[in-house]
N, C-alpha and C positions, 0 to 999 in steps of 0.2 A: 381617571389615571392615578391619581395618590392611591387608590385601593388596589390596584394592578401591581404599581411600584413596591407597596408594603407586601403583597402576597409573594413577590420574587423576593425579597428580602428575607422573609422568613423561611420560603424553600430553601434559599441558598445557606441560611443559617444551619436549617435543619440536616441539610447533606454535610457541611464543615462537623457538627456534631458526631457524625457517625465516621466520617474518615479523615477527620483533623485534629479535631479538640478532645484532649485526654484530660480531663479534669482531676483526675488523682495524680496525674503526673506534676501537672501544673503545680498543685499544692505540695506535692511531696519536694519538687525541684524549687519551689518558691519563686519561678519566674514564668512569663508568658513568651513560649517559642517565638522567634523571629517571624516564622513563616506562617503563623498564625496571625499575625500583626498585618503581613503583606497580603494574605489573603483577603483580611477584613479590608484592606484600603481597596484592594480590586473589586470588592464586591458593592462597594459605596458605604459600607459601615460606618466611616470616618467623616461622611461629608453630609450626614443625617440631619443636621441642623443649620448647614451653610446654604447660604441661597443658589440657585440655579446660575444666576449670573456670574457667580465664582465657582461654578464645577461642582456645587452640592446639589443635593437631593430636596432641601426647602421644606423638609416634612413638617406639617401642621404638629400643633402638641398632643393633640388626639393619637395620631399614626406613630410619632414619636413615642409615645408613652406606650402605645401596643407594641411595638417592636422591642423596645426596652424591658418589657415585662416577658417576652420570649427570650431574651437575651441572659435576661437574671437566670431565668429557670434553666438554661443551658450551662451558665459557669459565673459565678458571682464574682470571682477575680477579673473575667474580660468585662462585665457589665462594669464594675469600678472604672476600666481602664475606657470604654468607651464614653462613661459617663463624663468622666473628668475632661475628655478630649472634646466631646461634643456638646455637653451640657454646661460646662464650666468656660474651660480656656476660650472654645472657638466661639461659645456663645457670646461672651464678652465683647468679641470683637465686632460680632454680628449686631448687636445691641449698641454699643457705644464708641466702635472704630469710627474714624471718617475714612472718605472714601480713600485716600491715598493708604491708609493702614491695610483696608479690606483689598485694595488690590494686591498689596505686597504680601499678606498673609494666608488670606483665606484660600486661594486656588490649592497653595502647597498642602494647606491642611487638609482640604478635599479630597487631594491625591494620597493622603498620607506620607509625603516627603518626610515628615517629622510629626512628632506629637505636640499638641497643646497641653498646658498645664495652668493652674489657678493657686496662686501663693496669697494666702490671707492669714493663714494661722501663725502665731509665733507661740516660742517657748513661754512667755508670759503672758499671751493674750490669746483666748480661744474663741469664744462667740461675740466676744466684745470689739466689735470692728472699729467702733469710735475711738477705741484707746489703745490702737496698736504702737507700738515703740518704734519700729521703722522710722528714720526719718529721710527726708528728701530735702536739698536745697539745690538753688542754682548755680551754677557756675559763674565765674565773675564774667564772662563774656556773654553769659545767657544762652549759648549754645546747646549746653547739657544740664540734664540733672544729675545730681550725685547722691545716689541712696548708701545709708550703713544701718546694717539691721540683720537678724536672723528670721528665716521661715520653718516652720516645724510640719510633717506630715504632709508633705506635698504630694498628691498622686502624681504620676508620670515626671515628678520634678528632675529625676536623674537621667533622662533621655529626652525632654521636650526639647523641642526648637524655638517655641516661642512661650511665655510666660506672662499671663495677666497677673500682677501682683501691686499693692499696696503701700504706701508710706505717707507718713504725717507732712504736712506740706505748712509754712507760714501763710493766712490770709486774714486780709483786713476784715473786720466786722464790726458794724456801728463804730469806726473810728479808732478800734483796738486790733492790735495783732493777736491772732489764735492760731492755733495748731487745727488743722482739718486735714483728713485722709484725702488722697488724691490716688488716682490707679494710674499704672504705667504697663506698658508692653516692654517686656525686657528679654534678650536672648543669651545663652550660655556663651558667646564669642564675646561678649562685652566685658571689657577690662573691669575687675573686681567681681566678679561674678565666680562662686565654686560651691560645688555640691561637697557636704562635709561628712554626710554619710545616709544610710538607709537603715530601717529597722527591721526587724523579724518580727511575727506578729501571731496570733491566737488563729484568725481565720483570714480570709479572703488574701492568701497568702502568693499568690501569682501575681498580684497587685502591689507594686513597689511604692512606699511613701518615703521620701527623702527629707532631709534637712540641708537649707540653702543658708548659705552667707552673702550678704553683699558687703564688701569693705570697698568704700570709695567705689562704687560701681557707678561707669559712668553711662548715663542713658541719654539718647539724642533727644533734643527739646521737643522733636515730633513725633516721640512717642509716647507722650501725655495720652492717656486714654480717658476720653470725656474732657470734662471740664475741671479745671483747678480747682481743689477743695471741696470738688463733689463725688470723691471715690464712695463714699458710706450708699451713695443713691446707685452706683455701678453693683458695689458687693450685694446690696440687698435685692436688688433686680434680677441678677443674676443667679442668686442663691434662692430666690423663689421658685424659679424654673427647674433647679436643682432638686429641689423637694417634690416636683412632679415626678421627676425621673426616678427618684428614691422609692418613691409610694408605689409607682407603678412595678419597678423593680420586687419590691417585697411581696406585691400582691403577685407577680409570675410566679416568684419564689415559693409562695405559699400554695399556690396552686399545684404546682410540682412535689409539694411535700405530702399534699392530700392526695393526689393520685397514688404515691408511693404507700401512704399510710393504708389506703382503700386494699390496693393490692396485697399488700404484707397480710393484711389482718384477713382478709378472703382466703388466702393460701395457709395461715399459720393454723394448725389444728392444735388444740388442747381440750382435755377433758371431751373427747370424742366428736368435736364440731368445729369449726372455725373460729376464731376469737369475735371475728365480726358480727357473730350471733349473740354476743353478749352485749347487753346494754351498755356497760361502762366505756366499750370501745366505740358504741354507736352515737353515744354522747359527744366522743371527742371528734369524729367525723363529721355529726351534724353540725355541732360549733365552730370547726374550721370552715366548713362550707358556706354557712351563714355569713361567717367573717368577710370572707372573699367575695360574697353577693354585696355587702355592706361596702368593701373596700372599691368595686369597681363602680359603684354609683359615685363614690365620693370621686375617684377618678376622673369620670365623664362629667360632674360637675364642675372641677377646677379647670379641665383642659378646656370645657367650654369657657369659662370666664377670660381664660388665656386666649383662645381663638377670637374672642368677640371683642379684644382689645380693652377689657376691664382696667382701670386704671391702677386699682389696689384688690389684689388676691391673696395679700400675705396671710390673713389669718384662715382662710380655707387651704392654702399650701401647708402652713404648718398643721392644722388640724389632721390633714390627709396623710402627712409625714409620722405624725405620732400615732396615729391608729395604726398604719401598716405596719410600722417597726415594732410595736409590740406584737402585733397578730402574727408576724413570721417566726416571732423569738419563742412565742406559745405554741406554734405550730410544729416548729422543730422540736421541740421539749416533749410534745406529745408524741411526735414519731417515733422520738428515742423511746418513749416509755412502751409505746405498743410493739415495737420490736425487742424489747427486753435486752437480754444481753448482748445481741446482736448489733443493738444501736449503738453501744459502747465502745465496739472495736471494729477494726480494720479487717479485711477490706472492704465491709459494707459503708455504704455513703453516708450513713445516717449521723456518724459523729462529726464529720466534715460538715453536713448541712447546719448543725447547731453550732459549731465554730464559726461558720459564714455569716449566720444569721446576726449574731452578736453585736456585730460593730452598727448594724442601722439604728440601734436606740442610741 
């Protein structure tokens, strides 16, 4: 059943890549057209990781990775939009939301009524999730949490309907009051929330990253996500799944680059024969092909661990992410080298491939 669903999803995606998705325009305009998002919602692309109980497709880790590889090969900006929605924002609710939170948000997210986002990074704090600066305190009557702080680089943050976010809360540990991260679900209609700006970027320009401000942001007490003081566990588990997504995307993107590099090398004639006949080009193709083979093996192992419910696969997730993000950058650079001057200029897509690939590292 899942294989049939996956076949249908990939077929729909390929049809859209011909009739609807214009990657050059997305890059030039620095925005994803609303009609593309609506088409993605109708096709089920926004419910990939959401349980069937709530209207989603509930794909396994393996199937999700397979689809995401195809999506990343189609357009990197669209992959970021879907990855943030399905693999981070929605996934946080799937993994740590209580029944009421799931009932409230997951059906709407699966339908694509609005997008999900995931707000961890801050101006002062990048990957150091334990030491975020944003603070949360209970209101006097205990009915709300009041958040103060800023978040940065938040994908989908300017248009999301629900955002999983993190703030330090006072917690008692061994008789002492200490600060520990907690996770919350917030919405843009909550008092004190604002989007303070978006950024222009080198690559993945169709995906918008926003800066968010929480000024006495009032969050209902029942919007605590998971357990108070256990937000670091939420962040780590969600990000480990996100690393599978990213590794799959890099692998799919590299496969597309290899196809383009091979086609160009076979058709480009220099010194009386295709440049594919020269050993220096063949080495580039062979190295890239063998890297993809290794990456596929790593993805299979990682998805298998996730599907088997292994408690800790963080090391494998980090290894796959690092290997594949280096791989796609190297492949994009080699593609530009093989294409020569055409690799550096528009309207050829090779310079965009290089710009899009850089973010993964």
